[in-house]
C-alpha positions in Angstrom: -12.0 153.7 -81.1 -13.5 157.1 -80.5 -14.4 159.9 -83.1 -11.9 162.5 -84.8 -9.8 165.1 -82.3 -10.5 168.0 -82.9 -10.0 170.4 -79.2 -7.8 169.9 -76.6 -10.7 169.3 -74.4 -11.9 166.4 -76.3 -8.4 165.3 -76.0 -7.7 165.3 -72.4 -11.3 163.4 -71.8 -10.0 160.8 -73.9 -6.4 160.3 -71.4 -9.1 160.4 -68.5 -10.8 157.6 -70.4 -7.9 155.4 -71.2 -6.9 156.5 -67.6 -9.7 155.2 -65.8 -9.4 152.1 -68.2 -6.1 151.1 -67.1 -7.0 151.9 -63.7 -9.9 149.5 -63.7 -8.2 146.3 -62.9 -6.9 145.1 -59.6 -3.3 144.0 -61.0 -1.9 143.5 -64.2 0.7 140.9 -65.3 2.6 142.6 -68.5 4.8 140.0 -70.9 7.7 141.2 -72.9 6.5 140.4 -76.8 9.4 142.0 -78.1 10.9 140.3 -80.6 13.6 138.9 -78.1 11.2 137.7 -76.0 8.5 136.3 -78.9 11.9 134.3 -80.2 12.3 132.8 -76.6 8.4 132.0 -76.6 6.9 135.3 -74.8 3.5 135.0 -77.1 3.4 131.5 -75.8 4.0 132.8 -72.7 1.2 135.6 -72.7 -1.0 133.3 -74.2 -0.7 130.6 -71.0 -1.3 133.4 -68.3 -4.5 134.3 -69.8 -6.1 131.1 -70.0 -4.5 130.6 -66.3 -5.8 134.0 -65.1 -9.5 132.7 -66.5 -9.2 129.3 -64.8 -8.7 130.5 -61.9 -12.0 133.3 -62.8 -9.3 136.1 -62.0 -10.2 137.9 -65.7 -11.9 140.6 -64.0 -9.9 141.2 -62.2 -6.1 141.0 -63.4 -5.1 141.5 -67.0 -2.2 140.9 -69.3 -0.7 143.3 -71.5 1.7 142.5 -74.3 4.6 144.9 -73.8 7.5 146.1 -76.2 11.2 145.6 -75.2 11.8 146.3 -71.9 15.8 145.8 -72.6 16.8 143.0 -70.0 16.9 140.8 -73.8 19.3 138.1 -72.6 17.0 137.3 -69.2 13.5 137.0 -71.3 10.5 136.4 -71.8 9.9 138.8 -68.7 6.8 138.7 -66.8 6.0 141.8 -64.6 3.4 141.8 -62.0 2.0 145.4 -61.0 1.7 147.5 -59.2 4.0 145.9 -57.2 6.9 145.4 -59.6 7.4 142.1 -59.3 10.0 140.5 -62.1 10.0 137.1 -63.5 12.7 136.4 -66.3 13.4 133.0 -68.1 9.4 132.3 -67.6 8.0 129.4 -69.8 4.5 129.0 -71.0 4.0 125.7 -67.9 5.1 128.9 -65.2 2.2 130.3 -66.1 -0.4 128.6 -63.5 2.6 129.0 -61.2 2.8 132.8 -61.5 -1.3 133.0 -61.1 -1.7 131.0 -58.3 1.4 132.0 -56.1 1.6 135.8 -56.9 -1.9 136.6 -57.5 -3.6 134.8 -55.9 -2.0 133.9 -52.7 0.7 137.5 -53.2 3.8 135.5 -52.6 6.5 135.6 -55.2 7.8 131.8 -57.4 11.5 132.3 -56.1 13.1 130.1 -59.0 11.9 132.9 -61.6 13.2 135.7 -59.8 16.7 136.8 -60.9 20.1 136.1 -58.6 22.3 138.6 -57.3 25.8 137.8 -59.6 27.3 138.4 -56.4 25.7 137.1 -53.2 23.3 134.8 -55.3 20.2 136.4 -52.8 16.7 136.4 -55.2 15.4 140.3 -56.3 12.1 140.1 -56.7 11.7 144.0 -57.4 12.1 145.8 -60.9 13.1 148.4 -59.4 15.8 146.6 -57.0 17.8 145.0 -60.0 21.3 146.7 -61.0 20.6 146.7 -65.0 18.0 149.0 -64.5 18.9 150.9 -61.4 22.0 151.8 -63.5 19.7 153.1 -66.0 17.7 156.9 -66.6 15.1 156.2 -69.2 13.3 159.1 -71.1 12.7 157.6 -74.8 12.3 154.1 -73.0 10.2 155.6 -70.5 7.0 153.2 -71.8 9.1 150.5 -72.6 7.2 147.8 -70.7 4.7 149.8 -69.7 2.0 150.3 -72.5 0.9 148.0 -75.4 2.4 149.5 -77.7 -0.9 148.1 -80.1 -3.0 150.7 -78.0 -2.9 154.3 -79.1 -5.0 154.2 -76.3 -2.6 153.5 -73.3 -0.3 155.8 -75.3 -2.8 158.5 -75.0 -3.0 157.1 -71.2 0.7 158.3 -70.3 0.3 161.5 -71.8 1.0 161.1 -75.0 0.0 163.4 -78.3 0.4 166.3 -75.2 3.3 167.5 -76.6 1.8 167.6 -79.9 -1.0 169.9 -78.7 1.2 172.0 -77.1 3.1 172.7 -80.1 0.3 173.2 -82.5 -1.9 175.1 -79.5 1.1 176.8 -77.6 4.1 177.2 -79.5 5.0 178.6 -83.1 6.8 176.7 -85.3 10.2 178.9 -84.7 9.7 178.6 -81.1 9.2 174.2 -81.2 12.9 174.9 -83.7 14.5 177.2 -80.8 13.5 174.7 -77.9 15.1 171.9 -79.6 17.9 173.7 -80.0 18.0 175.1 -76.9 17.6 171.4 -75.8 21.4 170.7 -77.0 19.8 167.4 -78.8 21.8 165.8 -81.8 21.6 163.5 -84.4 21.4 159.9 -82.7 21.4 158.4 -85.9 25.8 158.5 -85.5 27.2 161.8 -86.8 25.6 163.6 -84.2 24.3 166.6 -85.9 22.7 169.4 -83.9 18.5 168.7 -84.4 17.4 172.4 -83.9 19.9 173.5 -86.4 18.8 170.4 -89.2 15.1 171.8 -88.2 15.8 175.0 -88.8 17.9 174.9 -91.9 15.1 172.6 -93.5 12.8 175.0 -92.3 14.5 178.1 -94.2 15.4 176.6 -97.0 13.6 178.4 -100.0 10.3 176.7 -101.2 6.9 176.3 -99.9 6.3 172.1 -99.5 8.6 170.4 -97.2 9.1 167.0 -96.4 10.1 164.9 -93.0 12.0 161.3 -93.2 12.3 159.1 -90.4 15.6 156.6 -90.9 14.6 152.8 -89.4 17.5 151.4 -91.1 18.8 150.4 -88.9 21.4 148.3 -90.2 24.9 147.9 -88.1 25.7 144.6 -87.0 24.4 143.9 -83.2 22.6 146.9 -83.1 18.5 147.0 -81.9 17.6 149.9 -80.5 15.4 151.5 -83.5 13.4 148.5 -84.1 12.7 148.4 -80.4 11.5 151.6 -79.9 9.2 151.5 -83.2 8.4 147.6 -82.0 7.6 149.4 -78.0 6.8 152.9 -78.6 5.6 153.3 -81.9 3.7 156.7 -81.1 6.4 158.1 -79.6 8.2 157.9 -83.1 5.3 159.1 -84.6 4.6 162.2 -82.2 8.1 163.3 -82.7 7.7 162.9 -86.4 4.9 165.3 -86.6 6.2 168.0 -84.0 8.9 168.6 -86.9 6.8 168.5 -89.3 5.2 171.3 -87.9 8.3 172.6 -86.8 9.7 173.2 -90.6 6.4 173.3 -91.9 6.0 169.9 -93.8 2.7 168.4 -95.1 4.4 165.2 -95.6 6.3 162.6 -94.0 8.1 159.5 -95.0 8.9 156.4 -92.5 11.7 154.1 -94.0 12.3 150.9 -92.3 13.4 147.8 -92.6 11.3 144.4 -94.4 13.4 142.3 -92.3 11.5 144.1 -89.1 8.4 142.7 -89.5 7.2 143.6 -85.9 8.3 147.1 -85.9 6.8 147.7 -89.9 3.0 146.1 -87.9 3.0 148.2 -85.2 4.4 151.7 -87.0 1.6 150.9 -89.9 -1.3 150.1 -87.1 0.0 153.6 -85.0 -0.4 155.8 -88.3 -3.9 154.5 -88.9 -4.7 154.6 -85.2 -3.0 158.3 -85.1 -5.0 159.0 -88.4 -8.4 157.8 -87.4 -8.0 160.5 -84.1 -7.6 162.9 -86.2 -3.6 163.3 -85.4 -2.1 162.5 -89.2 -4.4 164.2 -91.9 -6.2 167.6 -92.3 -6.6 169.9 -89.7 -4.9 168.5 -86.9 -6.1 169.6 -83.5 -8.6 172.1 -85.4 -5.4 173.9 -86.5 -4.2 175.4 -89.8 -1.7 171.7 -89.9 -2.3 169.0 -92.0 0.2 166.2 -92.2 -0.4 162.3 -94.0 2.5 159.6 -93.3 3.9 157.1 -95.2 6.1 154.0 -94.6 8.3 152.4 -96.7 10.2 148.4 -96.1 13.8 148.6 -97.3 15.2 146.0 -98.8 18.1 145.8 -96.4 21.0 147.1 -98.6 23.3 148.9 -95.7 24.5 151.8 -97.2 20.7 152.8 -97.8 21.1 154.2 -94.3 23.3 157.0 -95.8 21.0 159.4 -95.7 21.0 160.6 -99.6 20.9 156.6 -100.4 18.1 156.3 -98.1 16.2 159.1 -99.9 17.4 157.8 -103.3 15.3 153.9 -102.7 12.7 155.9 -101.5 12.2 157.7 -105.0 12.7 154.0 -106.0 16.2 154.5 -107.3 19.5 152.5 -106.3 20.2 153.1 -103.4 23.6 155.1 -103.3 25.2 157.9 -102.0 25.6 161.6 -104.0 27.8 164.2 -103.6 26.9 166.8 -101.3 26.1 169.6 -101.1 23.5 170.4 -101.7 22.5 168.6 -98.8 18.9 166.8 -98.3 17.9 170.3 -96.2 18.0 172.2 -99.3 17.3 169.5 -101.9 16.6 166.1 -101.0 13.3 163.8 -101.7 12.3 164.7 -105.1 14.6 167.9 -104.6 12.6 169.5 -102.1 14.1 170.4 -98.7 13.9 167.7 -96.7 14.9 166.6 -92.5 15.8 163.3 -92.0 16.5 162.1 -88.3 16.7 158.6 -87.2 14.0 157.1 -84.7 15.4 158.0 -81.1 16.1 161.2 -82.5 12.8 161.7 -82.9 11.1 160.1 -79.6 13.1 162.7 -77.7 11.2 165.4 -79.1 7.5 164.9 -77.4 9.3 164.7 -74.3 11.7 168.0 -74.9 8.8 169.8 -75.8 6.3 168.7 -72.6 9.1 169.4 -70.3 11.3 172.0 -71.7 14.8 173.1 -72.8 15.9 173.5 -69.7 15.2 170.4 -68.3 16.3 168.4 -71.4 20.2 170.5 -71.3 20.4 169.3 -67.5 21.0 165.9 -68.9 24.4 164.5 -70.3 27.7 166.6 -70.9 28.2 170.6 -71.9 28.1 169.8 -75.5 26.2 165.9 -75.8 23.1 166.5 -74.3 20.4 163.7 -73.3 20.3 160.4 -72.8 21.6 158.0 -75.3 20.4 154.2 -76.3 23.3 151.6 -76.3 22.6 147.9 -77.0 25.1 145.8 -75.1 26.4 142.7 -77.2 29.0 140.6 -76.4 31.2 139.2 -73.9 29.3 140.8 -71.1 26.7 139.3 -68.1 23.8 141.4 -69.5 23.3 141.8 -72.7 20.5 144.1 -73.8 19.2 147.8 -74.3 20.4 150.3 -72.3 19.7 154.3 -72.1 22.1 156.2 -69.6 22.5 159.8 -69.9 25.6 161.0 -72.4 28.4 161.1 -70.7 28.4 157.9 -68.8 31.8 156.4 -68.5 32.0 152.5 -70.3 33.0 151.4 -66.9 29.5 151.7 -66.0 27.8 151.0 -69.2 29.7 147.5 -69.1 30.5 146.6 -65.0 27.5 148.6 -63.1 24.3 147.7 -65.9 25.8 144.9 -68.0 27.2 143.1 -65.0 30.9 142.6 -66.2 32.8 140.4 -67.8 31.4 136.6 -67.8 33.3 134.2 -64.9 37.3 133.9 -65.8 37.1 136.1 -68.6 39.2 139.9 -68.5 38.1 142.7 -70.7 40.1 143.1 -73.6 38.5 146.0 -75.3 35.0 147.6 -76.9 33.7 148.2 -80.5 31.6 151.1 -80.2 29.6 152.8 -83.2 29.4 149.6 -85.2 30.9 148.4 -88.4 32.7 151.8 -89.2 33.3 152.2 -85.2 36.5 151.9 -83.0 38.0 149.5 -80.3 38.8 150.9 -77.2 41.1 149.4 -75.2 41.0 148.3 -71.0 42.7 151.3 -69.9 40.1 153.7 -71.6 37.1 152.6 -69.7 36.1 155.6 -67.8 36.4 157.9 -70.8 32.9 159.8 -71.2 30.5 158.2 -73.9 30.0 161.5 -75.7 30.5 162.3 -79.4 33.6 164.5 -79.1 35.2 162.0 -76.2 35.1 159.2 -78.2 36.2 160.8 -81.1 39.5 161.5 -79.6 39.8 158.3 -79.1 38.9 156.5 -82.3 36.0 155.9 -81.9 32.7 157.2 -82.8 28.9 157.1 -81.0 27.5 156.0 -84.2 23.7 154.5 -83.7 24.9 153.2 -79.9 25.8 149.5 -80.6 28.2 148.2 -78.1 30.2 144.6 -79.0 32.2 143.9 -76.1 34.9 141.1 -76.3 36.8 139.9 -73.9 40.9 138.2 -73.7 40.3 135.2 -76.1 39.7 137.8 -78.7 41.7 138.4 -81.8 41.9 142.2 -82.5 43.1 141.5 -86.2 40.8 139.1 -87.3 38.0 141.8 -85.7 39.1 144.7 -87.8 39.4 141.7 -91.0 35.5 141.0 -89.8 34.5 144.6 -90.6 35.8 145.2 -93.2 34.2 141.9 -95.0 31.3 143.1 -93.9 31.8 146.9 -95.3 33.3 145.7 -98.6 30.4 143.6 -99.0 28.3 145.9 -98.1 30.0 149.5 -100.3 28.0 150.6 -103.2 30.7 150.8 -105.3 30.0 154.1 -106.8 33.3 155.7 -105.5 36.9 154.1 -105.8 37.9 154.3 -102.5 35.5 152.7 -100.9 35.5 150.6 -103.9 38.9 149.4 -104.0 40.2 150.9 -100.8 38.2 148.5 -98.4 38.8 145.5 -100.4 42.4 146.1 -100.6 42.5 146.4 -96.9 40.0 143.9 -96.1 43.0 141.9 -98.1 46.2 142.7 -96.2 44.1 141.4 -93.0 43.5 138.7 -94.2 47.3 138.0 -94.8 48.1 139.0 -91.5 45.7 136.4 -90.1 46.7 133.7 -92.3 50.5 134.3 -91.6 51.7 135.8 -94.8 51.7 139.3 -93.4 54.8 142.2 -93.5 56.0 144.7 -91.5 55.0 147.4 -94.0 51.6 145.8 -94.1 51.4 148.2 -91.5 52.2 151.3 -93.2 50.0 150.5 -95.9 47.0 149.5 -93.6 47.3 153.1 -92.4 47.7 155.1 -95.3 45.0 153.0 -96.9 42.8 154.0 -94.1 43.5 157.6 -94.1 43.0 157.5 -98.1 39.3 156.1 -97.5 38.6 158.7 -94.6 39.2 161.4 -96.2 38.2 160.5 -99.6 35.2 158.4 -99.6 31.8 160.0 -101.3 29.8 159.1 -97.9 30.0 158.8 -94.4 30.0 155.3 -94.4 33.0 155.2 -96.9 34.3 156.9 -94.7 34.2 155.7 -91.1 34.3 152.2 -92.4 38.7 152.5 -91.8 37.6 152.8 -87.7 38.5 149.5 -87.0 41.8 149.3 -88.8 42.6 152.6 -87.6 42.0 151.7 -83.6 43.6 148.2 -83.5 46.3 149.3 -84.9 46.8 152.2 -82.2 46.2 150.0 -79.3 46.6 146.5 -80.0 49.7 147.0 -82.5 51.4 144.4 -80.6 49.0 141.8 -82.0 49.5 143.2 -85.1 53.6 142.6 -85.1 53.2 139.3 -83.6 51.0 138.0 -86.5 53.8 138.9 -88.6 57.3 138.9 -87.1 56.3 135.6 -84.6 53.8 134.4 -86.9 51.6 133.5 -83.7 48.4 134.6 -82.8 48.5 135.3 -79.4 44.8 135.2 -78.9 44.5 131.4 -80.7 42.1 132.5 -82.8 43.8 133.0 -86.6 44.2 129.2 -87.6 46.9 129.6 -89.4 48.8 130.6 -86.4 47.3 128.7 -83.7 49.1 128.5 -80.8 49.8 125.3 -78.9 47.7 125.1 -75.6 49.4 124.0 -72.6 48.2 123.9 -69.0 50.4 125.4 -65.8 50.9 122.1 -63.4 51.1 125.2 -60.3 47.4 126.2 -61.5 45.7 123.4 -62.8 43.5 121.5 -59.8 42.4 118.6 -61.5 38.9 119.2 -61.6 38.5 118.0 -65.3 37.2 120.7 -67.2 38.9 121.1 -69.7 38.8 116.9 -70.8 35.1 117.5 -70.8 34.9 120.1 -72.9 37.7 118.8 -75.1 36.4 116.7 -78.4 39.5 114.7 -79.7 40.4 113.5 -76.3 43.7 115.7 -76.2 42.9 117.2 -72.4 43.9 114.2 -70.1 44.4 113.0 -66.8 42.5 111.7 -63.5 39.9 113.9 -61.7 42.0 114.9 -58.5 45.0 113.6 -58.8 48.1 114.9 -60.9 47.6 118.3 -63.5 46.1 117.5 -66.5 48.1 117.6 -69.9 47.8 118.2 -73.2 48.3 115.7 -76.5 49.6 118.3 -78.6 49.1 115.9 -81.5 46.0 115.3 -81.7 44.9 119.3 -80.4 43.0 120.7 -82.6 43.2 124.5 -81.3 39.2 124.9 -81.1 39.5 126.9 -77.8 36.8 124.8 -75.7 39.7 123.3 -72.7 40.5 127.6 -72.8 37.0 128.6 -72.2 35.8 126.2 -69.7 38.9 125.6 -67.5 37.9 128.1 -64.2 41.2 128.7 -63.0 43.1 130.1 -65.6 45.3 127.2 -65.9 45.0 126.4 -69.8 47.7 128.6 -71.9 48.0 129.3 -75.0 51.9 128.8 -76.6 53.1 129.4 -72.5 54.9 126.5 -72.3 54.0 124.0 -69.3 
């Protein structure tokens, strides 16, 4: 590590030094070492590649770089050969020797490690030809997969901390706020409040001491955008926080991150120490009058601490519970001081805005929702992972172009957007633009960016019940609407799924949902009814089937499971259902007459329905 940087010239010289270092090798093998790929053996793959290069005496010409999450989580571990951009997926340690021998020494391809086009089956060798990536526009994720997250030098080589230098040396605090305002950046944590307005409110608040806080307490089921950002590009988040601190006049910053994210915690702590060593944190940053200190606090995993006032209470050492607003944190936040609080993705958007300008950023997205948004795409879609697209991109593009569409034999039913407090949108809304206003009009929210895809096997009543169970268990219980209203809705949903519902329950659900929505203390409680309201809005027929017909059309609710039958006109006697059936209820002779299902021994497990490639297995439909 070099000495403390105090001038722009020193920063430029250090940047050039690290760029030269990165360019000194002929080739570079990058290995995804984000949490997802680590779980699949990414660290072992990296070590095996290092050993293979040493065995072939290639270590001086080729290096191995561990990176953060590259987004295509379902296909990990991912290995890329640069500068050619060859991408291998599902790599195992035993593949390292082949990769080095074929792709490095012989400059050829290891065909079986290449991705295959889902339609043609043709192998796709290059990263920039894969539809999962070509359908995205990466700004915040631009460096994911290109730098070692633990190397501040790698970040500097890719223009790291140039935005901070510009903010300190060429801009006033007021002009920084104005730039973010003109860019149209809105908070990516869920509410979508204009970031520049929040910064201005904090800057204009009474008092000389101001504080900046980063909310990295990502707790939505199926969401992992913020974790991956901190793991992959911690310095981008840190740089955005430092610029925010300069803009509002803060000399203290806090990052509140979940203790369940050990790799994120490790990387952000390492980033802070390296930035402190170089002088980006501390007294007189870059020779200016700006001084800042940054602290990390590990949260204990309470979902409610994702709410800003509860998070601040937790940092103060109190029980994390929301408090009434006003006053808002911008006026009275941490320890009663004016506090600016944004989430991880919001701060990571700031450096590119400062470097490339508000007009550039405002040219991306829609009239009211600017820039890009990162979504965690999970569920019954072919390509699971992290997706960054411009605001206003349709749900259809995200799910079917980037996500690759539904798994074979299944049809799209709904997408649940916005985490446990989000809404479920049906197939006829696939072309709705994904932005704050459009989603709100249709009963969903942007939230932090979680997208859970449901296929035609899902029961929407059961889905609503699942999310109400989550919010009921995670509620702090401080206010009556949450403490009583959410469990009551959950219990009504439970009765319906158990075949004990009444038609009056639908009116009770709507009444309770509206009551909680308008009277809960915090945003978590106010949005908790969304899964109920949206499923009632778009899938009321399923509720009525549960109540009136005492049938769960999807066969999910055990008490209302429908009989399984096989349509003889569609059955090909392929034997797939019989192979999947755990009780031998699906019976027949392969290649002979249509199969049948013995209802007496059938346990309604759905295995035959899932396995049938021709859609011959039916639920509740006479053979």
